[in-house]
C-alpha positions, -999 to +999 in steps of 0.1 A: +001-001+000+012+037-009+029+055+021+028+091+027+045+113+050+031+136+080+043+156+109+035+147+144+046+173+166+075+181+142+086+143+137+081+133+103+064+095+102+057+075+070+020+057+073+001+042+049-021+066+032-057+052+047-045+058+083-058+084+109-043+109+130-043+083+158-029+061+137+003+082+130+010+098+162+010+059+172+033+052+146+054+081+158+051+070+192+032+097+205+005+094+229-030+110+225-059+098+248-088+082+240-122+073+253-145+056+229-123+045+202-113+006+199-090-005+174-101-025+142-135-017+161-145+015+161-137+050+154-165+072+156-151+109+170-180+108+196-162+112+229-137+147+218-113+134+236-084+128+213-089+160+197-054+179+180-045+210+162-041+205+126-026+232+108-046+246+081-079+229+095-105+252+107-108+241+145-097+214+165-105+177+148-108+143+166-076+125+156-093+086+160-111+097+126-092+124+107-076+110+079-038+118+068-027+134+038+007+138+028+025+168+041-002+171+071+010+191+102-008+177+136+000+191+171-011+170+197+001+191+228-002+226+225-021+246+253-056+251+231-056+211+230-049+205+262-076+226+277-103+212+251-092+179+265-099+185+298-131+208+292-149+177+274-138+156+304-152+178+332-183+178+307-186+142+308-178+142+347-204+170+356-231+144+344-213+117+362-220+101+399-196+110+423-188+077+438-154+062+425-148+051+461-177+028+461-177+022+421-168-012+411-143+004+383-125+026+413-088+026+403-096+008+369-115+031+355-106+054+320-125+086+330-112+083+364-078+078+351-081+106+320-094+131+352-060+124+368-041+129+336-055+162+329-053+174+364-089+177+370-093+186+407-128+203+402-157+203+379-164+237+364-195+233+349-226+228+368-263+220+357-295+190+351-278+156+357-297+124+344-313+099+362-320+065+358-332+032+376-309+005+380-316-023+350-316-052+375-334-075+348-305-094+337-296-127+359-254-117+351-253-079+341-262-051+363-268-018+338-265+017+351-271+043+329-262+072+351-228+062+351-228+057+311-204+079+286-224+073+256-189+062+243-209+031+224-181+005+228-207-016+247-230-013+209-197-022+186-190-051+206-226-064+209-233-056+173-201-065+153-181-088+173-209-111+195-235-102+165-265-101+192-279-066+186-292-065+222-277-026+229-279+006+207-285+039+212-322+053+223-331+090+219-316+118+209-296+149+226-293+151+261-319+124+264-296+099+247-289+067+261-274+036+259-298+004+260-315-024+245-344-010+218-374+007+235-359+012+263-364-024+280-345-039+303-314-066+293-330-093+308-366-087+284-343-090+252-324-115+233-291-108+257-269-141+254-250-123+287-215-132+275-204-101+291-182-087+263-200-049+271-188-053+304-152-062+293-155-032+272-174-006+288-146+022+299-165+030+330-188+014+356-222+011+332-221-023+330-209-050+356-214-085+362-237-096+388-219-101+423-232-133+439-201-133+465-224-127+493-247-149+488-218-174+487-205-162+519-237-167+533-240-203+521-205-211+535-218-202+568-251-222+571-239-254+586-273-269+573-259-265+537-233-287+511-219-262+491-210-277+455-185-256+430-190-259+393-173-241+371-195-229+334-194-246+304-182-213+288-149-219+313-137-245+295-141-229+262-120-200+275-093-222+286-089-237+255-084-212+235-062-198+260-038-230+252-047-233+213-073-256+211-089-259+183-124-247+176-137-278+164-121-301+183-129-279+215-168-279+206-164-317+198-150-324+235-175-304+253-206-316+233-194-353+241-181-346+280-150-358+273-113-345+277-100-333+246-064-349+234-035-335+237-029-336+199-063-313+197-038-286+207-019-261+191+017-257+192 
């Protein structure tokens, strides 16, 4: 594929002509923060966290969707860019529950990490905040729309990777939210409880149902005999981890047999 040369913070880099500015920056070893972007799956420029300054371009641009061109000159950490990113994250925080210490994603939250990285100590924007009930309809997944930042990563993985289509974007403007069609609960639609939406959620808007307390109560009950059994999906995940071929794995699980050692890859 034909390559072109662009400049990222004064550093010349040759990249394929179908690259984005974000691709070029990464190739040059320049860090640009992102929130809604997922490699090889989603580049929609929705969160605006990856804003950069491009010479001769009007205004700041989302680097994850801006295509490169020959001789393009990009500045990723000017005062204007840093201030814009900070304002974007502050706006997200202004409509986000301030309960980090009790959140399931505390210390492992991308929004929290961005706020720290950008030096945000106080949210400047005050105004109306959305309030939604917890979606507890699913046996496996808890959905808290109050914490959702509308990055749509869960929508992308549900629709494009898992091919289930249980999640989508509902309403418009300030009333926009991510969830099942017609604002139903996850337990009321064709969700297969795969949990991939949880894996890609950058905040605590989606989390697995926690039965830890129920287990402790059962263990403490002298009249109960507690049995531990792994889910069938665990066998599939372990097989994939150790290179077991897909068909051999399916045959082994369906026949309830232990996979043969020759079925494993190198």
